[in-house]
N, C-alpha and C positions, 0 to 999 in steps of 0.2 A: 398361425398368427402368434406374435410374441406379446408379452405384457406391454412393452413400449409401443408397438404398433397398435395394439388395442386401445391404449390410452390416447394416442394421437388421433385415432378414429372415433373417439368418444364412447368406446365400448367397454372401457374399464376406467377406474379411478385410481389415483396414486396410492390411496390407502388400501387397495386390494392386492398389493404386491405380495403380502404374506400368504394369501390364498393361492397365488400362482406358485410360490415356492413350495407350499404344502402339496400341491398337485404334482410337482416335479419329484419331490422326495418320495411320494407314495407310488410313483411310477404311472400315474394316470395320464401324464402328459410329458412331452419333451424327451421321449425315448431317443437314445443315441445322440443326445445333445448335452453339452456342459450347461450348468445352471445359467451362467451369464449369457450363453447363446439363446437359451429358452426364454430368458427375460428380454432379450433384444439389445443387450449391452455389450460393448467391447470389454475385454478383460480389465483395461484401465478404468473404464466407467464403473464396472462392477466393484473393483477394488476400492475405489473412492466411495461409492455408495455404502459398501459394507462397513467402512470405518466412519462415515459421516452420512447417515441416511437423509439428512436435510438437503443433500445435493441432488436428490432425485428430480426436483423441479427444474434445476439447471440442465440436467441431462435431457429431460423431455423438451425443454426450450431449444436446446442445441439441435436436437433431431428435427423439431418442427421447422426451425429456421435453416436447416441444412448447413450448419456450421460446426466447427469442432467445439468440444466442451471448453477448451482453453479460451477460444474466442468468445463463447457465451459468458464465461466467468469474467473475462476482461471487460465485456460489454456491461455487465452488472456493476463492476467497479467504476467504470466511467459514468454510468447513470447515477451512481451514488455520489460521486464527486461533483457532478453537475448540479445536484440538489443542495450541496453544501454552500455555505456562505464564503468559506475560505478553505485552504488546504488543511489547516489544523482541524477544522470541524469535520472535513471529509475523512481524515485519518482516525478521528475519534469514532465516527460512525462505522468505518470499516472494522475497527477493533471490536466494537460492540457486536456487530454482525458475526464476527468470528467467534466471540464468546458464546453467543446463543446458537451457533451452529448453522447459520444461514449461508455463510460463505467460508 
C-alpha cells in the first residue's frame, strides 16, 4: 500500500506524508522502490509536490476522481471562476490562491 492509496482508503492523513518518507529513508518500507513510487505518485506529481506541498490535496482529488492532475487543477480553476462575480474578480482570486500556494 502506498501513502496515496492509504489516504484514499482513509487509513492515512495528508499530514502523515513525512512519516512515510521517514520510513522509506530508514529502509523500513519501500525497498526496491523510488520514493515517488512508494508514495504512490508519478514523477510529475512528486516533482510538483516537492516544490509546492500544498498541491497534495489536488493530487489526492485527481486520484480519487480518476482524472489527470491537470484536469483536477483545471476543474479547481473553473470552480473558482464560477464563484466569482466577474472575470476580474476570478483573476484576483486565482492570483491570491497562487500567492498562498493553494494552486
